[in-house]
C-alpha positions in Angstrom: 35.9 97.4 86.5 33.0 99.1 88.4 34.7 98.4 91.7 37.9 100.1 90.5 35.9 103.2 89.5 34.2 103.3 92.8 37.6 102.9 94.6 39.0 105.8 92.5 36.2 108.1 93.5 36.2 107.1 97.2 40.0 107.7 97.3 39.7 111.1 95.6 36.5 112.8 97.0 35.0 113.2 100.4 32.1 110.8 100.2 30.1 111.0 103.4 28.3 113.9 101.7 28.5 112.6 98.1 24.9 112.7 97.0 25.8 110.6 93.9 27.3 107.9 96.1 24.2 107.7 98.3 22.0 107.4 95.2 24.2 104.8 93.5 25.1 102.6 96.5 22.1 103.0 98.7 19.4 103.9 96.3 18.2 106.9 98.3 18.8 110.6 99.0 21.3 111.5 101.7 19.6 112.8 104.8 20.0 116.5 104.9 20.9 116.8 101.2 20.0 120.0 99.5 17.0 119.6 97.1 18.0 119.2 93.5 17.8 122.5 91.7 14.9 122.7 89.4 13.0 125.5 87.7 11.4 126.5 84.5 13.9 126.8 81.7 16.8 125.4 83.5 16.8 121.9 82.0 14.7 120.5 79.2 14.3 116.8 78.6 13.6 116.0 75.0 12.5 112.4 74.2 13.6 111.0 70.9 16.7 110.0 68.9 19.5 112.4 69.9 21.2 112.8 66.5 18.0 113.5 64.7 16.9 116.0 67.3 20.1 117.9 67.2 20.2 117.9 63.4 16.7 119.4 63.3 17.4 122.0 66.0 18.1 125.6 65.1 21.8 126.3 64.7 23.2 127.3 68.1 20.0 126.6 69.9 21.7 125.0 72.9 24.4 126.4 75.3 25.4 122.9 76.2 24.5 119.3 75.9 25.3 116.3 78.0 25.3 112.8 76.4 25.7 109.7 78.5 26.3 106.3 77.0 25.3 107.6 73.5 28.6 106.5 71.9 29.0 103.2 73.8 27.3 100.9 71.2 27.3 102.6 67.8 30.3 102.7 65.5 32.5 105.5 64.2 30.0 106.6 61.5 27.4 107.4 64.2 30.1 109.2 66.3 31.0 111.4 63.3 27.3 112.2 62.7 26.8 112.9 66.4 29.7 115.3 66.5 28.4 117.2 63.4 25.0 117.4 65.0 26.4 118.7 68.3 28.5 121.3 66.4 25.3 122.4 64.6 23.0 122.6 67.6 25.3 123.9 70.3 26.4 127.5 70.0 30.1 128.2 69.2 32.0 128.0 72.5 29.3 125.9 74.1 30.1 122.6 75.8 29.3 119.0 75.0 29.9 116.6 77.9 30.2 113.0 76.7 30.2 110.2 79.2 30.9 106.5 78.5 30.9 103.3 80.5 33.7 102.0 78.2 37.2 101.4 79.5 39.4 104.3 78.4 41.3 104.0 75.1 44.6 105.6 74.2 43.2 109.1 74.8 42.7 108.2 78.5 39.7 108.7 80.8 39.4 112.5 80.4 37.6 113.9 83.4 36.2 110.6 84.7 38.2 110.8 88.0 36.6 114.2 88.6 33.1 112.9 88.3 31.7 112.0 91.7 29.0 109.7 90.3 31.7 106.9 90.2 30.6 104.8 87.2 32.1 106.5 84.1 35.1 105.1 82.4 35.5 108.2 80.2 34.2 111.7 80.6 35.0 114.4 78.0 34.0 118.0 78.0 34.5 119.5 74.5 34.0 123.1 73.5 32.1 123.5 70.2 33.5 125.4 67.3 37.1 124.4 68.1 37.4 121.4 65.7 38.1 119.2 68.8 41.1 121.3 69.8 39.8 121.9 73.4 38.9 118.5 74.8 39.0 118.1 78.5 
């Protein structure tokens, strides 16, 4: 499965300069790679249980969230609770990016082929406040 995903990415993207491929396959930064953008206020890492954190957040506190592997193990009740928490914490029109290592289901892989990191089976970008009408 992982080899198919790597092949998909290698066939689709120029990879000599793919920083994600260097990190994944070689375990190091690509020589000459631009430094990763950082800075105060750009990204905030918050330790804890994601649903509880989002539920406690002020409504609309986030412009976007990215959730990797969060829905890979839990069942549908957790997924519904997570969706409600994201809708609460992310401003209307904001984006939630959800990545999964699972094989795609009937809805397909979403944006997984566009993701240069190679490992995802499913990648979805969903606008909040649309009742799921704008998944990508």
